[in-house]
N, C-alpha and C positions, 0 to 999 in steps of 0.2 A: 843542484839546487844553489842559487847564489843568495847570499846574506850579505848585506851592506849596510851599514849606520849611516844616518844623516851626519853630516859634520860642518858645522859652518866655517871652520878652518880650512876644508877642502873645496869650497866653492870657488868659483872664478868670475871674475867681473862681467857683467853683461854690458857690452857697448854697442850701443844704437842710439839713434835719434829719438827723443823722449824718456830716456833713461836716466834715473839719476838714484845712484847708492843700492844698486840691486846686484847680486850674484847668484850664481846657480851651480848646482851639481847634477848631472845625470846619474840617476839612482839604478835604473834599469832601462836599457835601450838596444838598439841596433848591435852595438859593439858587443853586447852580451848574449846576441842570439834571440831577442825577443823578436818573435814574427807580427805583433799586433799593435801591442801598446808600449809607450815610453812612460815613465815615471821621474820627474824632475823635481829637485829640491830647491826652492828659492829664500833667499835672504833679503829682506828690504830692509835697509838701515833705518833709524830715525830721520825722519824728514825725506826719506827716499820714496820712489814710485816707478811703476811701469808705464809704459807709453798709453794714451787712449788707442786702442786699435781692435781689429776684428778679423774673424779669418772664416774659412768655409768649414769648419768641424768643431764640433762640441768639446767642451773639456770639463773634467771635474777638479775640483780643488779642494784640499783637505787642509785646514789651518792647523799647524803643530804647535806654535807658541806664539804669544803676544796678542796685539789687538791692531786691527788695522780698519781701512775704510775699503770695500769693494764696490765700485760702480759698475752697473750693467745697463745699457739703453737708458741713461739719463737718470736712474735710480741709485743712490748712495744708501749702503748699509753698512752698520759697524760690524766686524767679525772678529771671532776669537778663537783662541785653543779649542778644538774640538768641534769646530762648525766645519759642515760639508757643503760646498757649494756647487752647483750644476750651471754652466755658463752656455747657452745654447750657440749653435753655430751661426756666424754672421751678427752676433750680437756686440756692440761697440762696448769694451770694457777697460777696466784700470783697476790696479791695486795700489793704495798708499798707506804710508805710515806716518801717522802724526803723533804717535807716541814717543816716549824717552827710550824705549826699548826695543830688540830687534823683531821683527815681524816674519814668521818663517811658514811655509807651506810648501805642500806637495801639490805638482800638478801633473794630471794624466791627460796625455794626448796620443795620437796616432803615432806609431815609431817612426814613420816617415819624416816626422817634425823634431827628432830629438839630436839635430844638428849641433855643431860647437857653438853657433851664434843662435839661438832660437829666439823668438818674441817672447820676452819675459812673461810669465803667468799666461801664457797662451794654451 
């Protein structure tokens, strides 16, 4: 059994086009022997955002802390700690933090996408 705590201090910056002030920590993934799914912890700092992007796999997102905006196929909704989101495959989406506090979430994706530089919030 693996037990790991989310820790904003151990996240690493995500560097790619369209990203501003986002860090990530792989919670469970390929390196841990997970055969199917990877869970990643994202921190979007105040004023930060992930890119507008899409991909050919679904993912689920659980908001751990704070409040942010989740855009999916042109619809923007405010989300907050305790909310669970389903983002369908091929949906254009983005996560933004327009608050004064960190916005943190877990993102579950196929294990093949837990690489060192994933698309944030994908």
